[in-house]
C-alpha positions, 0 to 999 in steps of 0.5 A: 490504547484508547477508551474514549467514549466518543471513539466507541459509541456514536450510532451502535446500530449501525456501526454493528450491522456493517461491522456484521456485513464486513464479517461475512466477505473476511470469511472467504478472504481469509481462508483464501488467503490461508490457501496462499500461504500454504496453511490450514484455513483456521489460521487465516480465520484467527488471524482475521479475528485476533487482529480486527478485535486488537485493532478496535482497542489499539489502532489509531484509525477508527473503523479500520477493518485489519485482517489476513490479506493477499498482499501479506499472505505472498510473502509468506509462501516461501517461508512455510515451504522452507519450513515444511522442507525442514519437517512436517508442520515447521512451516507454520511455526516458523511463520508464526515466529515470523509474525512475533518479529514483525509485530516487534518491527512494526512497533518500532517503525512506529516509535520511529515515525516511518508514517512521515515517509508515506507524504512522499507517495504521491496521488497518482501511485495511491489511485493505481494501488487501489485500482490495481486493488479493485483489479485483482479482487475481480480477477479473484473471483474469475474461478467462482464464475468459470472464467479464468481462463489464465488459469483453468484449473482453478475454475470451481464451477461446473457449466451446468452450475453457471446459470444459478451461479450467476443468476445469484450474483447478478441478483445479489448485485441488485439487492446491493443497489437497488435496495438502499433506494427503499431504505437503508435501516439494513445494510443491504449486503446483509439483505443479500445474502440472506434471501440469496442463501434462502433461495440456495438452501430451499431450491436445493441448488447444488452450489459451491459454497463457503464450505468447499473453501476448506474446514472451519474451525470448531473451537477457540484459538489457544496461546502456544508459543512458536515451536522453532528453535531459539538460535540464529539459524531461526532469525537468518530464516524468518528475518527476510520475511518478517520484515518484508511483512513489516514494510508492506503492511504498513504501507497498505495500512497507511494507504487504507488510511489516508482513504478513509480520511477522506470518505470520512474528512477524519485525521488519523494517527499513522504512527499510532496504527503502525504500533497498533498493527504491531501488537495485533500481529504479536498477538495473532501470531501467539495465538495461532493466526497468521500476520496481516495488516488493512484491508481497503476493500472491507474498511471501503465496506465498513465505512460505507455502511455506516461504520465510524467507530471502533464498536464496527471493528470490534464487532466485525471480527466478534461477528466472525468467530461467532458464525463460524463456531456458533453458526457453522453448519448456516455458514458453510451453506452461503453461496460462494456466488453470493459472496462474489458478488459481495467482492464485486461490489467491494472493487467497484468500491474500492477503485478510484473512479475519477482516476479513470473517468478524468482522464482526459484532464490528468497530466499525462505523466500522472496518468503513466505513473497510475497506469505502471502501478497498475500494471505491475501490481496485477503482473506481479501481483504484488502491492508493494512492488507496484507501490514501489514502481510507481514511486520511482516512476514518478521521482523519475518523471518529477526529477525529468520537470526539475530539472528543465527549469534552470536556466541560464542567461548569458548577456555582453557586458562589453567587449572583455566582460561577459554576464551569466545569470543562472536561475533555477535548482542545480542538482544531478539531474538539471546539471547537464542544462547548466552546463550547456548554457555556457559558452566554454569556447568563448574566452573574454578577460572576464566571467561573472557568475551571477547565482542570486537567483539560484540553488545548489543541492547536492554534490553533482551541483558543486561538480558542474559549477567546479567544471565551468568555472575550470572551463572558463579559466583554462580559456584564460578568462578571469571568473568571478561567482557572485550571490551565491546564497548560504547554504551553497555556499557552505556545501561548496566550502565542504566539497567543491574546489573553485575558491572563486565559489568558496571552495577549498582549492586544490586541483579541480577534477577532469571536465567532462 
């Protein structure tokens, strides 16, 4: 928890206005994510409010927006269905219990410094992650534009409404992008919402509005413990979901932090944020809200409109609840076409445009990783699976590159003495190239293997050297291994066999 004046008070008018705009964008998404999870809209809206307010105080990154999200909502669907099968309304109760356990996990991950592992996520994976997220945001808007050909049952706009819907959406985008050329005193997205909503009301346009998404709550969230049995059966039911949400939520949160750190040229505290996310999910679950994590699009939007301090995050949460409770009738009349325009802007701001425009200059391997991350994420609608797929491919491609840096040079010293000079890294992938560098069918009286410029990293590397020494000795050569560094010698002493390299002796395994 922090009370630094600098983190709370910068340019308050910018923070308040940007937080207000973000609140508008959070409403339709929170309702939509509630639908994905299979619970009432109030669960997502209360979650958005409680997470934003809590993380404003205990989070590790200023100006970041935390709310219910699609990536975590997708993980909740099965749990809610299984809970409802056990009894009416139990799905929500088990979801809230899973949220509590999620929070405890995330607090533990924070103290275990899980954030340090994020340095192993390559830049192409991050680019693919945000590009996929931008595509998913755009795809989610298609039903409101009458364009969802893959899921026509989701289309909510009638043919006669399409001209007005598209006109309002384009007008929203025009105001958002053109107004800043005249003034930046007020966020252009807020002006766009006010103008287009006024036009829709004054002309009496019959269009889908926020009210079409579901009923908004009429009261404040109330404290209540999840009404589930305290048993091992309950733990077994909620544990897989809670563990998945805790990890997926932190992955998305950490990536969002990296994006905002780049945009603002700042450094934030990921492990503090992990603990804050855990506290936020516990608070949300205790007051009837769903668990969530940082929102990339809304966070980028908040920073883009000048949000820099915790005040902007707090404002987004407070404004969301105020709009729901105090301006409920007016919020219900905001056309969905207007919010679609705002979401399109968020998608554009979220995407990593440089990874697309500079695709010819980027190494092909990096492009392949980025494209796979995008493809898997879009197909599965699961950011975690896409992220893991990208990391896996990046690891494979990196291993292939590193494998080829090992080199074995052969020099005939005299008729009975051959010297092999090994340079590079010897591990499970490069062991094939290492073995291929030796003339095992040639049997000089003496063979020297110089490892001064090589390093053995794992058991596969030890086994490869063992096998080479064994084959050469079987041919009648006297083998000598020289200049093996201390780390490699220590590894060989523990698990190697060939005494020539410092192994423990004994029978060597069969050569392959």
